[in-house]
C-alpha positions in Angstrom: 70.6 -48.4 169.4 74.1 -47.4 168.2 77.2 -46.3 170.7 79.3 -43.6 169.1 82.3 -41.6 170.1 81.8 -38.5 171.0 84.8 -36.4 170.9 85.0 -32.5 171.2 87.9 -30.4 169.3 87.9 -26.7 169.6 84.7 -26.6 171.4 82.7 -29.1 168.2 80.8 -32.1 169.4 81.5 -35.1 166.7 80.0 -38.1 166.6 82.8 -40.9 165.4 81.4 -42.9 163.0 84.1 -45.1 161.8 88.5 -45.3 163.2 90.6 -46.6 160.4 94.3 -47.4 160.3 96.0 -45.1 157.6 97.9 -48.0 156.6 94.6 -50.2 155.6 93.5 -47.4 153.6 95.2 -46.9 149.8 95.5 -42.9 149.7 94.3 -41.7 146.4 92.9 -38.6 144.2 89.6 -38.2 146.1 89.7 -41.1 148.5 88.3 -38.4 151.5 85.0 -38.0 149.5 84.3 -42.0 148.7 84.9 -42.1 152.7 82.7 -39.2 153.5 79.5 -40.9 151.4 80.3 -44.8 152.5 79.9 -43.4 156.2 77.2 -40.0 155.4 80.3 -38.1 157.1 81.0 -34.6 157.3 84.0 -34.6 158.3 87.7 -36.6 158.2 90.5 -36.3 161.1 94.2 -37.8 161.2 95.0 -38.7 164.2 98.4 -40.4 164.5 98.1 -43.8 162.5 94.6 -43.1 162.3 91.6 -41.6 160.6 88.6 -40.9 162.3 85.1 -40.6 159.8 83.0 -38.2 161.8 79.8 -36.8 161.4 79.2 -33.1 162.5 76.8 -32.5 165.9 74.8 -29.1 165.7 71.9 -29.2 168.0 71.1 -31.8 170.8 68.0 -32.6 171.3 66.7 -33.6 175.1 63.6 -33.5 177.1 65.1 -31.9 180.9 64.3 -35.0 183.7 62.0 -33.1 186.6 
């Protein structure tokens, strides 16, 4: 089982697949598409000097505990 960080942005939940430093990425044309494909991600956020590669959580499957 993987332990992913879950973040909430404007009421939507995202599973963080990877956090990278902006200095470690050469931001050439098409770099975001490559990262989305490589990490099977939906969206990329930038906060300060970090880039968050995330997957959108649309529905949470759970079983209630009696």
